[in-house]
All heavy atoms as TSV, in Angstrom:
chain	resi	resn	atom	element	x	y	z
A	1	MET	N	N	45.990	-10.623	79.179
A	1	MET	CA	C	45.424	-9.343	79.509
A	1	MET	C	C	44.426	-9.516	80.645
A	1	MET	O	O	43.630	-10.428	80.641
A	1	MET	CB	C	44.717	-8.759	78.293
A	1	MET	CG	C	45.644	-8.363	77.181
A	1	MET	SD	S	44.732	-7.553	75.859
A	1	MET	CE	C	45.785	-7.966	74.518
A	2	ALA	N	N	44.506	-8.632	81.575
A	2	ALA	CA	C	43.566	-8.651	82.685
A	2	ALA	C	C	42.477	-7.615	82.438
A	2	ALA	O	O	42.722	-6.565	81.862
A	2	ALA	CB	C	44.291	-8.350	83.987
A	3	THR	N	N	41.277	-7.916	82.853
A	3	THR	CA	C	40.156	-6.994	82.649
A	3	THR	C	C	39.761	-6.358	83.972
A	3	THR	O	O	39.904	-6.965	85.032
A	3	THR	CB	C	38.938	-7.725	82.069
A	3	THR	OG1	O	38.555	-8.772	82.950
A	3	THR	CG2	C	39.258	-8.300	80.709
A	4	PRO	N	N	39.241	-5.132	83.929
A	4	PRO	CA	C	38.780	-4.495	85.174
A	4	PRO	C	C	37.541	-5.185	85.705
A	4	PRO	O	O	36.759	-5.756	84.942
A	4	PRO	CB	C	38.486	-3.060	84.742
A	4	PRO	CG	C	38.301	-3.116	83.272
A	4	PRO	CD	C	39.107	-4.282	82.774
A	5	GLU	N	N	37.344	-5.129	87.007
A	5	GLU	CA	C	36.188	-5.773	87.633
A	5	GLU	C	C	34.870	-5.157	87.185
A	5	GLU	O	O	33.838	-5.815	87.206
A	5	GLU	CB	C	36.314	-5.690	89.151
A	5	GLU	CG	C	37.436	-6.545	89.701
A	5	GLU	CD	C	37.517	-6.467	91.218
A	5	GLU	OE1	O	36.527	-6.080	91.853
A	5	GLU	OE2	O	38.579	-6.818	91.742
A	6	SER	N	N	34.904	-3.899	86.762
A	6	SER	CA	C	33.670	-3.222	86.358
A	6	SER	C	C	33.182	-3.660	84.979
A	6	SER	O	O	32.072	-3.324	84.583
A	6	SER	CB	C	33.895	-1.705	86.350
A	6	SER	OG	O	34.905	-1.371	85.417
A	7	LEU	N	N	33.969	-4.422	84.262
A	7	LEU	CA	C	33.614	-4.858	82.914
A	7	LEU	C	C	32.545	-5.947	82.972
A	7	LEU	O	O	32.567	-6.812	83.832
A	7	LEU	CB	C	34.855	-5.401	82.210
A	7	LEU	CG	C	34.680	-5.710	80.740
A	7	LEU	CD1	C	34.612	-4.411	79.946
A	7	LEU	CD2	C	35.834	-6.536	80.247
A	8	ASN	N	N	31.593	-5.884	82.037
A	8	ASN	CA	C	30.595	-6.947	81.930
A	8	ASN	C	C	30.376	-7.256	80.454
A	8	ASN	O	O	30.831	-6.523	79.576
A	8	ASN	CB	C	29.294	-6.566	82.640
A	8	ASN	CG	C	28.620	-5.374	82.011
A	8	ASN	OD1	O	28.336	-5.364	80.823
A	8	ASN	ND2	N	28.364	-4.348	82.818
A	9	ILE	N	N	29.654	-8.328	80.162
A	9	ILE	CA	C	29.489	-8.762	78.776
A	9	ILE	C	C	28.544	-7.872	77.975
A	9	ILE	O	O	28.469	-7.993	76.760
A	9	ILE	CB	C	29.016	-10.232	78.699
A	9	ILE	CG1	C	27.665	-10.406	79.380
A	9	ILE	CG2	C	30.040	-11.158	79.273
A	9	ILE	CD1	C	27.045	-11.760	79.147
A	10	LEU	N	N	27.843	-6.963	78.636
A	10	LEU	CA	C	26.941	-6.066	77.926
A	10	LEU	C	C	27.690	-4.925	77.248
A	10	LEU	O	O	27.189	-4.333	76.296
A	10	LEU	CB	C	25.881	-5.513	78.881
A	10	LEU	CG	C	24.983	-6.568	79.525
A	10	LEU	CD1	C	24.027	-5.921	80.514
A	10	LEU	CD2	C	24.240	-7.367	78.477
A	11	ASP	N	N	28.870	-4.598	77.731
A	11	ASP	CA	C	29.690	-3.546	77.125
A	11	ASP	C	C	31.156	-3.818	77.446
A	11	ASP	O	O	31.595	-3.604	78.574
A	11	ASP	CB	C	29.288	-2.170	77.643
A	11	ASP	CG	C	30.051	-1.051	76.944
A	11	ASP	OD1	O	30.764	-1.317	75.950
A	11	ASP	OD2	O	29.929	0.094	77.393
A	12	ILE	N	N	31.901	-4.283	76.461
A	12	ILE	CA	C	33.318	-4.588	76.668
A	12	ILE	C	C	34.214	-3.516	76.054
A	12	ILE	O	O	35.394	-3.740	75.815
A	12	ILE	CB	C	33.683	-5.982	76.124
A	12	ILE	CG1	C	33.378	-6.088	74.630
A	12	ILE	CG2	C	32.983	-7.075	76.916
A	12	ILE	CD1	C	33.896	-7.362	73.982
A	13	SER	N	N	33.653	-2.332	75.799
A	13	SER	CA	C	34.432	-1.235	75.231
A	13	SER	C	C	35.538	-0.829	76.193
A	13	SER	O	O	35.371	-0.854	77.409
A	13	SER	CB	C	33.536	-0.023	74.968
A	13	SER	OG	O	32.555	-0.336	74.011
A	14	GLY	N	N	36.681	-0.449	75.622
A	14	GLY	CA	C	37.779	0.028	76.446
A	14	GLY	C	C	39.112	-0.220	75.774
A	14	GLY	O	O	39.187	-0.698	74.648
A	15	THR	N	N	40.176	0.128	76.482
A	15	THR	CA	C	41.540	-0.075	76.007
A	15	THR	C	C	42.185	-1.147	76.865
A	15	THR	O	O	42.136	-1.083	78.093
A	15	THR	CB	C	42.344	1.235	76.098
A	15	THR	OG1	O	41.693	2.221	75.291
A	15	THR	CG2	C	43.760	1.045	75.606
A	16	TYR	N	N	42.775	-2.129	76.223
A	16	TYR	CA	C	43.385	-3.259	76.912
A	16	TYR	C	C	44.860	-3.318	76.544
A	16	TYR	O	O	45.218	-3.289	75.369
A	16	TYR	CB	C	42.699	-4.570	76.516
A	16	TYR	CG	C	41.231	-4.585	76.856
A	16	TYR	CD1	C	40.282	-4.076	75.985
A	16	TYR	CD2	C	40.804	-5.089	78.077
A	16	TYR	CE1	C	38.943	-4.081	76.305
A	16	TYR	CE2	C	39.459	-5.096	78.408
A	16	TYR	CZ	C	38.539	-4.585	77.509
A	16	TYR	OH	O	37.220	-4.580	77.831
A	17	THR	N	N	45.717	-3.395	77.547
A	17	THR	CA	C	47.160	-3.485	77.343
A	17	THR	C	C	47.663	-4.792	77.925
A	17	THR	O	O	47.303	-5.155	79.046
A	17	THR	CB	C	47.878	-2.298	78.021
A	17	THR	OG1	O	47.348	-1.086	77.482
A	17	THR	CG2	C	49.369	-2.344	77.758
A	18	MET	N	N	48.503	-5.486	77.157
A	18	MET	CA	C	49.052	-6.767	77.593
A	18	MET	C	C	49.920	-6.579	78.833
A	18	MET	O	O	50.790	-5.711	78.868
A	18	MET	CB	C	49.896	-7.380	76.480
A	18	MET	CG	C	50.495	-8.701	76.825
A	18	MET	SD	S	51.362	-9.321	75.381
A	18	MET	CE	C	52.462	-10.454	76.139
A	19	ASN	N	N	49.678	-7.376	79.853
A	19	ASN	CA	C	50.474	-7.370	81.073
A	19	ASN	C	C	51.434	-8.554	80.985
A	19	ASN	O	O	51.057	-9.695	81.221
A	19	ASN	CB	C	49.572	-7.477	82.299
A	19	ASN	CG	C	50.335	-7.369	83.587
A	19	ASN	OD1	O	51.538	-7.567	83.631
A	19	ASN	ND2	N	49.625	-7.058	84.651
A	20	LYS	N	N	52.700	-8.285	80.649
A	20	LYS	CA	C	53.674	-9.354	80.440
A	20	LYS	C	C	53.959	-10.151	81.707
A	20	LYS	O	O	54.353	-11.309	81.635
A	20	LYS	CB	C	54.970	-8.787	79.882
A	20	LYS	CG	C	54.830	-8.314	78.453
A	20	LYS	CD	C	56.145	-7.843	77.891
A	20	LYS	CE	C	55.960	-7.360	76.480
A	20	LYS	NZ	N	57.221	-6.923	75.896
A	21	SER	N	N	53.738	-9.557	82.887
A	21	SER	CA	C	53.992	-10.287	84.126
A	21	SER	C	C	52.963	-11.402	84.346
A	21	SER	O	O	53.200	-12.318	85.112
A	21	SER	CB	C	53.994	-9.340	85.328
A	21	SER	OG	O	52.697	-8.834	85.559
A	22	LYS	N	N	51.827	-11.329	83.656
A	22	LYS	CA	C	50.798	-12.360	83.781
A	22	LYS	C	C	50.841	-13.355	82.625
A	22	LYS	O	O	50.007	-14.233	82.519
A	22	LYS	CB	C	49.420	-11.716	83.873
A	22	LYS	CG	C	49.251	-10.866	85.105
A	22	LYS	CD	C	47.845	-10.362	85.230
A	22	LYS	CE	C	47.692	-9.444	86.394
A	22	LYS	NZ	N	47.603	-10.120	87.658
A	23	SER	N	N	51.830	-13.203	81.754
A	23	SER	CA	C	51.976	-14.089	80.599
A	23	SER	C	C	53.053	-15.119	80.882
A	23	SER	O	O	54.062	-14.833	81.523
A	23	SER	CB	C	52.358	-13.268	79.366
A	23	SER	OG	O	52.600	-14.117	78.275
A	24	ASP	N	N	52.852	-16.334	80.383
A	24	ASP	CA	C	53.851	-17.382	80.613
A	24	ASP	C	C	54.970	-17.352	79.577
A	24	ASP	O	O	55.909	-18.131	79.643
A	24	ASP	CB	C	53.203	-18.765	80.649
A	24	ASP	CG	C	52.573	-19.156	79.326
A	24	ASP	OD1	O	52.648	-18.380	78.365
A	24	ASP	OD2	O	51.999	-20.254	79.259
A	25	GLY	N	N	54.904	-16.437	78.596
A	25	GLY	CA	C	55.969	-16.290	77.618
A	25	GLY	C	C	55.993	-17.357	76.544
A	25	GLY	O	O	56.950	-17.463	75.786
A	26	SER	N	N	54.955	-18.166	76.439
A	26	SER	CA	C	54.940	-19.265	75.480
A	26	SER	C	C	54.741	-18.792	74.041
A	26	SER	O	O	54.831	-19.593	73.125
A	26	SER	CB	C	53.858	-20.272	75.848
A	26	SER	OG	O	52.589	-19.659	75.769
A	27	PHE	N	N	54.490	-17.493	73.836
A	27	PHE	CA	C	54.267	-17.013	72.483
A	27	PHE	C	C	55.509	-17.171	71.612
A	27	PHE	O	O	55.414	-17.315	70.405
A	27	PHE	CB	C	53.768	-15.566	72.472
A	27	PHE	CG	C	54.724	-14.580	73.093
A	27	PHE	CD1	C	55.713	-13.992	72.342
A	27	PHE	CD2	C	54.611	-14.245	74.426
A	27	PHE	CE1	C	56.585	-13.084	72.905
A	27	PHE	CE2	C	55.475	-13.338	75.001
A	27	PHE	CZ	C	56.470	-12.758	74.243
A	28	ASP	N	N	56.710	-17.185	72.218
A	28	ASP	CA	C	57.933	-17.383	71.436
A	28	ASP	C	C	57.926	-18.754	70.771
A	28	ASP	O	O	58.255	-18.883	69.589
A	28	ASP	CB	C	59.174	-17.235	72.324
A	28	ASP	CG	C	60.454	-17.291	71.514
A	28	ASP	OD1	O	60.724	-16.327	70.772
A	28	ASP	OD2	O	61.169	-18.309	71.601
A	29	GLU	N	N	57.524	-19.756	71.500
A	29	GLU	CA	C	57.463	-21.116	70.943
A	29	GLU	C	C	56.398	-21.204	69.854
A	29	GLU	O	O	56.592	-21.857	68.824
A	29	GLU	CB	C	57.177	-22.130	72.052
A	29	GLU	CG	C	57.064	-23.559	71.578
A	29	GLU	CD	C	58.354	-24.152	71.003
A	29	GLU	OE1	O	59.416	-23.513	71.123
A	29	GLU	OE2	O	58.280	-25.235	70.408
A	30	ILE	N	N	55.275	-20.547	70.065
A	30	ILE	CA	C	54.212	-20.546	69.062
A	30	ILE	C	C	54.697	-19.900	67.770
A	30	ILE	O	O	54.496	-20.433	66.680
A	30	ILE	CB	C	52.955	-19.816	69.601
A	30	ILE	CG1	C	52.357	-20.609	70.761
A	30	ILE	CG2	C	51.925	-19.587	68.506
A	30	ILE	CD1	C	51.325	-19.859	71.558
A	31	LEU	N	N	55.373	-18.761	67.891
A	31	LEU	CA	C	55.902	-18.080	66.709
A	31	LEU	C	C	56.980	-18.921	66.022
A	31	LEU	O	O	57.056	-18.964	64.795
A	31	LEU	CB	C	56.459	-16.708	67.090
A	31	LEU	CG	C	55.425	-15.680	67.562
A	31	LEU	CD1	C	56.127	-14.424	68.072
A	31	LEU	CD2	C	54.446	-15.339	66.465
A	32	ARG	N	N	57.821	-19.611	66.796
A	32	ARG	CA	C	58.852	-20.477	66.229
A	32	ARG	C	C	58.213	-21.590	65.408
A	32	ARG	O	O	58.640	-21.876	64.286
A	32	ARG	CB	C	59.731	-21.088	67.323
A	32	ARG	CG	C	60.909	-21.896	66.766
A	32	ARG	CD	C	61.645	-22.641	67.864
A	32	ARG	NE	N	60.860	-23.725	68.429
A	32	ARG	CZ	C	60.664	-24.907	67.832
A	32	ARG	NH1	N	61.185	-25.159	66.664
A	32	ARG	NH2	N	59.935	-25.826	68.423
A	33	LEU	N	N	57.163	-22.197	65.938
A	33	LEU	CA	C	56.475	-23.273	65.220
A	33	LEU	C	C	55.803	-22.762	63.941
A	33	LEU	O	O	55.583	-23.534	63.007
A	33	LEU	CB	C	55.440	-23.941	66.133
A	33	LEU	CG	C	56.026	-24.757	67.289
A	33	LEU	CD1	C	54.915	-25.163	68.254
A	33	LEU	CD2	C	56.761	-25.974	66.762
A	34	GLN	N	N	55.497	-21.474	63.903
A	34	GLN	CA	C	54.893	-20.880	62.706
A	34	GLN	C	C	55.951	-20.441	61.699
A	34	GLN	O	O	55.616	-19.897	60.651
A	34	GLN	CB	C	54.023	-19.688	63.096
A	34	GLN	CG	C	52.793	-20.087	63.871
A	34	GLN	CD	C	51.976	-18.881	64.329
A	34	GLN	OE1	O	52.424	-17.746	64.268
A	34	GLN	NE2	N	50.767	-19.149	64.794
A	35	GLY	N	N	57.228	-20.659	62.020
A	35	GLY	CA	C	58.298	-20.330	61.092
A	35	GLY	C	C	58.815	-18.904	61.170
A	35	GLY	O	O	59.526	-18.455	60.278
A	36	VAL	N	N	58.479	-18.190	62.234
A	36	VAL	CA	C	58.966	-16.814	62.404
A	36	VAL	C	C	60.426	-16.874	62.838
A	36	VAL	O	O	60.792	-17.638	63.730
A	36	VAL	CB	C	58.110	-16.053	63.443
A	36	VAL	CG1	C	58.640	-14.663	63.688
A	36	VAL	CG2	C	56.652	-16.007	62.995
A	37	SER	N	N	61.261	-16.051	62.212
A	37	SER	CA	C	62.697	-16.078	62.494
A	37	SER	C	C	63.001	-15.641	63.932
A	37	SER	O	O	62.204	-14.940	64.565
A	37	SER	CB	C	63.452	-15.175	61.520
A	37	SER	OG	O	63.186	-13.812	61.798
A	38	TRP	N	N	64.187	-16.029	64.414
A	38	TRP	CA	C	64.612	-15.677	65.769
A	38	TRP	C	C	64.624	-14.166	65.940
A	38	TRP	O	O	64.152	-13.656	66.946
A	38	TRP	CB	C	66.008	-16.253	66.034
A	38	TRP	CG	C	66.551	-15.877	67.378
A	38	TRP	CD1	C	66.352	-16.517	68.553
A	38	TRP	CD2	C	67.358	-14.725	67.685
A	38	TRP	NE1	N	66.986	-15.853	69.581
A	38	TRP	CE2	C	67.616	-14.748	69.055
A	38	TRP	CE3	C	67.889	-13.699	66.923
A	38	TRP	CZ2	C	68.374	-13.783	69.691
A	38	TRP	CZ3	C	68.644	-12.728	67.563
A	38	TRP	CH2	C	68.882	-12.783	68.935
A	39	PHE	N	N	65.172	-13.444	64.950
A	39	PHE	CA	C	65.265	-11.985	65.036
A	39	PHE	C	C	63.882	-11.345	65.170
A	39	PHE	O	O	63.667	-10.482	66.022
A	39	PHE	CB	C	65.992	-11.430	63.807
A	39	PHE	CG	C	66.216	-9.949	63.870
A	39	PHE	CD1	C	67.239	-9.417	64.642
A	39	PHE	CD2	C	65.395	-9.086	63.181
A	39	PHE	CE1	C	67.441	-8.049	64.715
A	39	PHE	CE2	C	65.578	-7.717	63.238
A	39	PHE	CZ	C	66.616	-7.197	64.010
A	40	LYS	N	N	62.933	-11.778	64.364
A	40	LYS	CA	C	61.577	-11.226	64.436
A	40	LYS	C	C	60.915	-11.574	65.763
A	40	LYS	O	O	60.202	-10.757	66.344
A	40	LYS	CB	C	60.725	-11.735	63.279
A	40	LYS	CG	C	61.058	-11.098	61.960
A	40	LYS	CD	C	60.127	-11.587	60.871
A	40	LYS	CE	C	60.490	-10.975	59.527
A	40	LYS	NZ	N	59.618	-11.481	58.455
A	41	ARG	N	N	61.137	-12.803	66.264
A	41	ARG	CA	C	60.558	-13.197	67.555
A	41	ARG	C	C	61.083	-12.313	68.676
A	41	ARG	O	O	60.336	-11.918	69.575
A	41	ARG	CB	C	60.840	-14.666	67.853
A	41	ARG	CG	C	60.117	-15.614	66.941
A	41	ARG	CD	C	60.119	-17.054	67.424
A	41	ARG	NE	N	61.324	-17.535	68.030
A	41	ARG	CZ	C	62.286	-18.226	67.410
A	41	ARG	NH1	N	62.171	-18.496	66.122
A	41	ARG	NH2	N	63.336	-18.642	68.064
A	42	LYS	N	N	62.372	-11.991	68.657
A	42	LYS	CA	C	62.954	-11.134	69.701
A	42	LYS	C	C	62.398	-9.721	69.601
A	42	LYS	O	O	62.116	-9.078	70.618
A	42	LYS	CB	C	64.484	-11.119	69.607
A	42	LYS	CG	C	65.101	-12.468	69.903
A	42	LYS	CD	C	64.627	-13.000	71.238
A	42	LYS	CE	C	64.878	-14.476	71.360
A	42	LYS	NZ	N	64.193	-15.098	72.469
A	43	ALA	N	N	62.236	-9.214	68.373
A	43	ALA	CA	C	61.658	-7.876	68.188
A	43	ALA	C	C	60.219	-7.839	68.698
A	43	ALA	O	O	59.804	-6.885	69.364
A	43	ALA	CB	C	61.721	-7.477	66.719
A	44	ILE	N	N	59.452	-8.882	68.405
A	44	ILE	CA	C	58.063	-8.961	68.865
A	44	ILE	C	C	57.993	-8.995	70.386
A	44	ILE	O	O	57.138	-8.363	71.007
A	44	ILE	CB	C	57.361	-10.197	68.250
A	44	ILE	CG1	C	57.164	-9.975	66.746
A	44	ILE	CG2	C	56.035	-10.486	68.945
A	44	ILE	CD1	C	56.736	-11.220	65.992
A	45	SER	N	N	58.936	-9.710	71.014
A	45	SER	CA	C	58.905	-9.842	72.479
A	45	SER	C	C	59.184	-8.522	73.189
A	45	SER	O	O	58.820	-8.358	74.351
A	45	SER	CB	C	59.904	-10.906	72.942
A	45	SER	OG	O	61.235	-10.442	72.794
A	46	LEU	N	N	59.813	-7.566	72.505
A	46	LEU	CA	C	60.095	-6.269	73.115
A	46	LEU	C	C	58.895	-5.337	73.092
A	46	LEU	O	O	58.832	-4.379	73.850
A	46	LEU	CB	C	61.275	-5.604	72.399
A	46	LEU	CG	C	62.611	-6.324	72.519
A	46	LEU	CD1	C	63.660	-5.636	71.654
A	46	LEU	CD2	C	63.064	-6.408	73.958
A	47	GLY	N	N	57.942	-5.616	72.229
A	47	GLY	CA	C	56.776	-4.751	72.085
A	47	GLY	C	C	55.699	-5.035	73.111
A	47	GLY	O	O	55.711	-6.051	73.804
A	48	THR	N	N	54.769	-4.111	73.214
A	48	THR	CA	C	53.603	-4.265	74.084
A	48	THR	C	C	52.356	-4.146	73.220
A	48	THR	O	O	52.261	-3.251	72.384
A	48	THR	CB	C	53.580	-3.171	75.165
A	48	THR	OG1	O	54.764	-3.286	75.952
A	48	THR	CG2	C	52.375	-3.312	76.070
A	49	ILE	N	N	51.428	-5.036	73.429
A	49	ILE	CA	C	50.193	-5.046	72.648
A	49	ILE	C	C	49.123	-4.236	73.378
A	49	ILE	O	O	48.865	-4.456	74.563
A	49	ILE	CB	C	49.700	-6.485	72.416
A	49	ILE	CG1	C	50.722	-7.255	71.597
A	49	ILE	CG2	C	48.348	-6.486	71.734
A	49	ILE	CD1	C	50.410	-8.724	71.464
A	50	THR	N	N	48.506	-3.308	72.652
A	50	THR	CA	C	47.390	-2.534	73.182
A	50	THR	C	C	46.243	-2.633	72.186
A	50	THR	O	O	46.440	-2.421	70.994
A	50	THR	CB	C	47.779	-1.062	73.394
A	50	THR	OG1	O	48.873	-0.997	74.304
A	50	THR	CG2	C	46.615	-0.261	73.947
A	51	LEU	N	N	45.072	-2.983	72.674
A	51	LEU	CA	C	43.881	-3.102	71.832
A	51	LEU	C	C	42.839	-2.092	72.270
A	51	LEU	O	O	42.598	-1.921	73.462
A	51	LEU	CB	C	43.282	-4.505	71.934
A	51	LEU	CG	C	44.183	-5.682	71.574
A	51	LEU	CD1	C	43.458	-6.991	71.845
A	51	LEU	CD2	C	44.615	-5.603	70.132
A	52	GLN	N	N	42.217	-1.425	71.297
A	52	GLN	CA	C	41.096	-0.536	71.572
A	52	GLN	C	C	39.839	-1.254	71.083
A	52	GLN	O	O	39.740	-1.593	69.905
A	52	GLN	CB	C	41.232	0.803	70.839
A	52	GLN	CG	C	42.303	1.720	71.396
A	52	GLN	CD	C	43.681	1.406	70.854
A	52	GLN	OE1	O	43.825	0.942	69.746
A	52	GLN	NE2	N	44.690	1.653	71.667
A	53	VAL	N	N	38.910	-1.493	72.000
A	53	VAL	CA	C	37.693	-2.249	71.695
A	53	VAL	C	C	36.496	-1.313	71.767
A	53	VAL	O	O	36.338	-0.558	72.734
A	53	VAL	CB	C	37.516	-3.422	72.694
A	53	VAL	CG1	C	36.235	-4.173	72.411
A	53	VAL	CG2	C	38.710	-4.352	72.650
A	54	LYS	N	N	35.660	-1.369	70.740
A	54	LYS	CA	C	34.412	-0.593	70.710
A	54	LYS	C	C	33.270	-1.584	70.529
A	54	LYS	O	O	33.185	-2.270	69.518
A	54	LYS	CB	C	34.430	0.415	69.570
A	54	LYS	CG	C	33.189	1.279	69.519
A	54	LYS	CD	C	33.266	2.275	68.380
A	54	LYS	CE	C	31.985	3.089	68.306
A	54	LYS	NZ	N	31.968	3.959	67.127
A	55	HIS	N	N	32.408	-1.689	71.527
A	55	HIS	CA	C	31.276	-2.619	71.543
A	55	HIS	C	C	30.005	-1.776	71.480
A	55	HIS	O	O	29.772	-0.927	72.335
A	55	HIS	CB	C	31.330	-3.440	72.828
A	55	HIS	CG	C	30.281	-4.490	72.913
A	55	HIS	ND1	N	30.063	-5.195	74.062
A	55	HIS	CD2	C	29.386	-4.974	72.026
A	55	HIS	CE1	C	29.082	-6.061	73.883
A	55	HIS	NE2	N	28.656	-5.935	72.648
A	56	TYR	N	N	29.174	-2.009	70.466
A	56	TYR	CA	C	27.985	-1.181	70.297
A	56	TYR	C	C	26.907	-1.936	69.525
A	56	TYR	O	O	27.166	-2.967	68.924
A	56	TYR	CB	C	28.331	0.119	69.568
A	56	TYR	CG	C	28.872	-0.105	68.172
A	56	TYR	CD1	C	28.034	-0.032	67.070
A	56	TYR	CD2	C	30.208	-0.393	67.959
A	56	TYR	CE1	C	28.517	-0.252	65.778
A	56	TYR	CE2	C	30.711	-0.604	66.679
A	56	TYR	CZ	C	29.866	-0.530	65.600
A	56	TYR	OH	O	30.340	-0.746	64.332
A	57	LYS	N	N	25.686	-1.386	69.563
A	57	LYS	CA	C	24.567	-1.887	68.759
A	57	LYS	C	C	24.267	-0.855	67.681
A	57	LYS	O	O	24.245	0.343	67.953
A	57	LYS	CB	C	23.325	-2.103	69.616
A	57	LYS	CG	C	23.405	-3.298	70.514
A	57	LYS	CD	C	22.084	-3.520	71.230
A	57	LYS	CE	C	22.178	-4.716	72.149
A	57	LYS	NZ	N	20.919	-4.976	72.844
A	58	ASP	N	N	23.999	-1.342	66.464
A	58	ASP	CA	C	23.645	-0.418	65.385
A	58	ASP	C	C	22.150	-0.099	65.445
A	58	ASP	O	O	21.443	-0.520	66.363
A	58	ASP	CB	C	24.068	-0.963	64.020
A	58	ASP	CG	C	23.353	-2.248	63.623
A	58	ASP	OD1	O	22.338	-2.599	64.258
A	58	ASP	OD2	O	23.809	-2.900	62.663
A	59	ASP	N	N	21.664	0.650	64.461
A	59	ASP	CA	C	20.263	1.084	64.445
A	59	ASP	C	C	19.281	-0.078	64.373
A	59	ASP	O	O	18.126	0.051	64.773
A	59	ASP	CB	C	20.017	2.032	63.263
A	59	ASP	CG	C	20.787	3.326	63.407
A	59	ASP	OD1	O	21.123	3.691	64.553
A	59	ASP	OD2	O	21.051	3.973	62.369
A	60	GLU	N	N	19.731	-1.223	63.855
A	60	GLU	CA	C	18.866	-2.397	63.745
A	60	GLU	C	C	18.979	-3.321	64.957
A	60	GLU	O	O	18.397	-4.394	64.975
A	60	GLU	CB	C	19.204	-3.154	62.471
A	60	GLU	CG	C	18.948	-2.338	61.217
A	60	GLU	CD	C	19.419	-3.031	59.957
A	60	GLU	OE1	O	19.885	-4.181	60.042
A	60	GLU	OE2	O	19.310	-2.417	58.891
A	61	GLY	N	N	19.768	-2.921	65.965
A	61	GLY	CA	C	19.918	-3.708	67.177
A	61	GLY	C	C	20.958	-4.817	67.085
A	61	GLY	O	O	21.039	-5.660	67.968
A	62	ILE	N	N	21.740	-4.806	66.018
A	62	ILE	CA	C	22.784	-5.832	65.849
A	62	ILE	C	C	24.035	-5.383	66.591
A	62	ILE	O	O	24.507	-4.250	66.439
A	62	ILE	CB	C	23.095	-6.061	64.361
A	62	ILE	CG1	C	21.830	-6.561	63.653
A	62	ILE	CG2	C	24.247	-7.049	64.188
A	62	ILE	CD1	C	21.961	-6.649	62.142
A	63	GLU	N	N	24.598	-6.277	67.419
A	63	GLU	CA	C	25.792	-5.956	68.179
A	63	GLU	C	C	27.028	-6.066	67.315
A	63	GLU	O	O	27.154	-6.957	66.486
A	63	GLU	CB	C	25.934	-6.884	69.390
A	63	GLU	CG	C	24.920	-6.573	70.463
A	63	GLU	CD	C	25.296	-7.211	71.789
A	63	GLU	OE1	O	26.435	-7.089	72.223
A	63	GLU	OE2	O	24.394	-7.840	72.357
A	64	HIS	N	N	27.968	-5.146	67.536
A	64	HIS	CA	C	29.240	-5.142	66.832
A	64	HIS	C	C	30.363	-4.981	67.850
A	64	HIS	O	O	30.190	-4.298	68.861
A	64	HIS	CB	C	29.323	-3.975	65.844
A	64	HIS	CG	C	28.295	-4.030	64.771
A	64	HIS	ND1	N	28.516	-4.667	63.572
A	64	HIS	CD2	C	27.035	-3.536	64.700
A	64	HIS	CE1	C	27.445	-4.555	62.813
A	64	HIS	NE2	N	26.519	-3.879	63.483
A	65	VAL	N	N	31.505	-5.590	67.563
A	65	VAL	CA	C	32.711	-5.388	68.352
A	65	VAL	C	C	33.822	-5.067	67.355
A	65	VAL	O	O	34.222	-5.903	66.566
A	65	VAL	CB	C	33.079	-6.638	69.189
A	65	VAL	CG1	C	34.363	-6.394	69.953
A	65	VAL	CG2	C	31.948	-7.005	70.136
A	66	ASP	N	N	34.299	-3.812	67.402
A	66	ASP	CA	C	35.395	-3.369	66.559
A	66	ASP	C	C	36.665	-3.338	67.405
A	66	ASP	O	O	36.663	-2.780	68.507
A	66	ASP	CB	C	35.135	-1.984	65.984
A	66	ASP	CG	C	33.921	-1.936	65.069
A	66	ASP	OD1	O	33.548	-3.006	64.546
A	66	ASP	OD2	O	33.368	-0.847	64.879
A	67	ILE	N	N	37.746	-3.933	66.892
A	67	ILE	CA	C	39.007	-3.984	67.630
A	67	ILE	C	C	40.103	-3.381	66.774
A	67	ILE	O	O	40.324	-3.812	65.642
A	67	ILE	CB	C	39.370	-5.430	68.017
A	67	ILE	CG1	C	38.245	-6.044	68.851
A	67	ILE	CG2	C	40.683	-5.466	68.782
A	67	ILE	CD1	C	38.444	-7.525	69.142
A	68	ASP	N	N	40.790	-2.384	67.316
A	68	ASP	CA	C	41.945	-1.767	66.662
A	68	ASP	C	C	43.171	-2.021	67.511
A	68	ASP	O	O	43.114	-1.977	68.732
A	68	ASP	CB	C	41.743	-0.255	66.503
A	68	ASP	CG	C	40.637	0.092	65.535
A	68	ASP	OD1	O	40.546	-0.588	64.479
A	68	ASP	OD2	O	39.860	1.008	65.827
A	69	GLN	N	N	44.284	-2.262	66.806
A	69	GLN	CA	C	45.541	-2.506	67.535
A	69	GLN	C	C	46.453	-1.340	67.342
A	69	GLN	O	O	46.551	-0.736	66.342
A	69	GLN	CB	C	46.209	-3.767	67.007
A	69	GLN	CG	C	47.450	-4.132	67.755
A	69	GLN	CD	C	48.017	-5.473	67.295
A	69	GLN	OE1	O	47.378	-6.228	66.596
A	69	GLN	NE2	N	49.214	-5.757	67.697
């Protein structure tokens, strides 16, 4: 996943989508080593991963990062 230039470590909130053209495709081998079947690996390779990240501080000043897929 590539990040926008405007992003900084003080606030990483945003939506991130996997850019398959920047991936080396090695996730198939990783899944194979984990025992995932060929059929499931092919189904996974057709999908696109999108993450929604919410970075915030609570009332006590503690930082949180919530990630939804």
